[in-house]
C-alpha positions as CSV (number, residue, x, y, z in Angstrom):
1,M,15.9,-22.7,-20.3
2,K,16.4,-25.2,-18.2
3,T,14.6,-28.6,-18.3
4,S,14.4,-32.0,-17.4
5,K,12.9,-35.3,-17.8
6,R,12.2,-38.8,-15.6
7,E,14.9,-40.3,-16.7
8,D,17.5,-37.9,-15.4
9,Y,16.2,-39.2,-12.2
10,P,15.8,-42.5,-11.5
11,S,15.5,-42.7,-8.6
12,L,12.9,-41.1,-7.8
13,E,10.3,-43.2,-10.2
14,K,11.6,-46.2,-8.1
15,E,10.2,-44.0,-4.5
16,M,7.0,-43.0,-6.5
17,K,4.3,-44.7,-6.3
18,P,1.3,-45.6,-8.8
19,K,-0.9,-42.6,-6.4
20,I,0.9,-39.6,-6.1
21,D,-0.1,-38.2,-2.8
22,L,0.5,-34.1,-1.7
23,E,3.5,-35.6,0.6
24,E,5.2,-36.8,-3.1
25,I,4.2,-33.9,-5.1
26,A,5.9,-31.8,-2.9
27,R,8.4,-33.3,-2.3
28,L,8.9,-32.7,-6.3
29,L,8.5,-29.2,-5.8
30,K,11.6,-29.0,-3.2
31,L,13.6,-31.1,-5.9
32,I,12.5,-28.1,-8.9
33,E,13.3,-25.4,-6.5
34,E,16.5,-27.1,-5.7
35,K,17.2,-28.1,-8.9
36,N,16.3,-25.0,-10.8
37,L,14.0,-25.6,-12.4
38,T,12.0,-24.4,-15.0
39,I,9.6,-27.5,-16.5
40,F,9.0,-30.4,-15.1
41,E,6.8,-33.5,-17.0
42,L,6.4,-36.5,-15.2
43,E,4.1,-40.1,-15.7
44,I,3.8,-42.5,-13.7
45,E,0.7,-45.4,-14.9
46,G,-1.7,-42.9,-16.3
47,F,-1.1,-40.1,-13.6
48,K,0.3,-36.9,-15.8
49,I,1.3,-33.7,-13.9
50,K,3.5,-31.2,-15.4
51,I,5.0,-28.2,-13.2
52,S,6.4,-24.9,-14.9
53,K,7.6,-21.8,-13.6
54,E,8.7,-18.4,-14.6
55,P,12.2,-17.5,-14.7
56,K,13.6,-15.3,-11.8
57,I,14.8,-12.1,-14.1
58,K,16.9,-9.7,-12.4
59,A,15.6,-6.0,-12.9
60,P,17.8,-4.5,-16.0
61,G,20.6,-2.0,-14.8
62,P,20.4,1.4,-16.0
63,L,19.4,2.0,-19.7
64,N,21.9,4.0,-22.1
65,T,20.4,6.4,-23.5
66,W,21.0,8.7,-27.3
67,V,20.0,11.9,-26.0
68,P,20.1,14.5,-29.0
69,Q,23.8,17.3,-28.6
70,S,20.6,19.7,-29.0
71,A,19.2,18.8,-25.6
72,L,22.4,18.8,-23.6
73,N,23.3,22.4,-25.3
74,N,19.5,23.8,-23.8
75,T,19.4,24.6,-20.9
76,V,16.7,23.9,-18.2
77,S,14.8,25.4,-15.1
78,P,14.7,23.1,-12.5
79,S,11.1,22.8,-11.4
80,P,9.6,23.4,-8.5
81,V,9.5,20.7,-5.9
82,M,6.5,20.9,-3.5
83,E,7.4,21.0,-0.2
84,E,5.3,19.8,3.0
85,K,3.2,22.4,4.5
86,P,5.7,22.5,8.7
87,Q,2.8,21.6,11.3
88,P,2.1,25.4,12.3
89,E,3.8,25.6,16.1
90,P,1.0,23.6,19.2
91,Q,-0.7,26.8,21.2
92,E,-0.1,25.9,25.2
93,N,-4.0,26.7,24.7
94,L,-5.3,25.0,21.4
95,H,-5.8,21.3,21.8
96,Y,-5.1,19.0,18.1
97,I,-7.2,16.2,17.1
98,T,-5.4,13.7,15.1
99,S,-5.7,11.1,11.9
100,P,-6.1,8.1,13.4
101,I,-5.2,6.5,10.5
102,V,-4.2,7.0,6.1
103,G,-6.8,8.1,4.3
104,T,-8.8,11.1,2.4
105,F,-10.1,13.6,3.9
106,Y,-13.7,14.8,4.0
107,R,-15.7,17.3,6.4
108,A,-19.0,16.3,5.5
109,P,-21.4,13.2,5.6
110,D,-21.4,13.7,1.5
111,P,-20.6,15.9,-1.0
112,T,-24.4,17.9,-1.1
113,S,-24.9,18.6,3.0
114,P,-22.9,20.7,5.0
115,P,-19.9,20.1,6.7
116,F,-20.0,18.0,10.8
117,V,-18.4,21.6,11.6
118,E,-16.5,24.7,10.8
119,V,-14.0,27.7,12.8
120,G,-15.9,29.0,15.5
121,D,-18.1,25.7,16.1
122,V,-18.8,24.9,19.8
123,V,-18.7,21.1,20.0
124,K,-18.7,18.4,22.8
125,K,-17.0,15.7,23.2
126,G,-18.5,12.4,20.4
127,Q,-19.3,15.1,18.8
128,T,-18.2,13.2,14.4
129,L,-15.6,16.5,13.6
130,C,-15.5,15.0,9.9
131,I,-15.0,11.3,7.8
132,I,-11.8,10.2,7.0
133,E,-12.1,7.3,4.0
134,A,-9.6,4.2,4.2
135,M,-10.3,1.2,2.0
136,K,-13.6,2.0,0.7
137,L,-14.4,2.6,4.7
138,M,-15.8,5.9,5.8
139,N,-13.9,6.1,9.4
140,E,-16.8,9.0,11.6
141,I,-13.7,11.0,13.5
142,E,-14.9,13.2,16.8
143,S,-14.2,15.2,19.4
144,D,-12.1,14.0,22.8
145,I,-13.1,16.9,24.2
146,D,-15.2,19.8,24.3
147,G,-14.4,23.2,22.6
148,I,-14.6,25.5,20.1
149,I,-13.1,24.6,16.3
150,R,-10.1,26.8,16.3
151,E,-9.2,26.0,13.0
152,I,-9.6,22.7,9.9
153,L,-6.2,22.2,9.1
154,V,-6.5,20.1,6.4
155,E,-8.5,20.4,2.6
156,N,-11.7,18.7,2.0
157,G,-11.1,15.5,-0.4
158,K,-7.0,15.4,0.9
159,P,-5.2,13.0,1.8
160,V,-3.8,12.7,5.3
161,E,-1.4,10.6,7.0
162,Y,-1.2,8.6,10.7
163,G,-0.8,11.5,13.0
164,Q,-1.5,14.2,11.0
165,R,-3.3,17.5,12.9
166,L,-6.9,17.7,11.6
167,F,-7.7,20.3,13.9
168,S,-7.5,22.5,16.5
169,I,-9.5,23.4,19.6
170,Q,-9.7,25.5,22.7
171,P,-11.0,23.4,25.7
172,I,-13.9,24.5,27.3
173,S,-13.9,24.8,31.3
């Protein structure tokens, strides 16, 4: 830890006035940063200031860990890797409603209410299809076309990504 006293910087005391202003504090902070000090104290005519900061700590490198020989001899089967479900291939006659935000997908306005829509329901443009919760805000997702719900592509309560398909709708001409 590096510390400093006023005597180490005599020119600073001559430049400062008895009453310190924000510009002088800014100069002090710049000086402390330049000299890479962790603690700085100054007292002039009854005015006292103490500035301290945490030293920058570098992330530790890899740790050497002792492993018992018996653990090295045991074979471990690999754990199953979670694979993302691929998006279904778009069908020519289907329209997809996608998530405009990252959040949590909900089919109903609350846990005791029925879902907004079911597979086979006829929907109108502007009709609410689901809610996506993002940062404690409930965002209603509406249909942008008239059509029939052919598939609901996300499970209730599951996280969704921006641009992820939520519903497939067969347009009504």
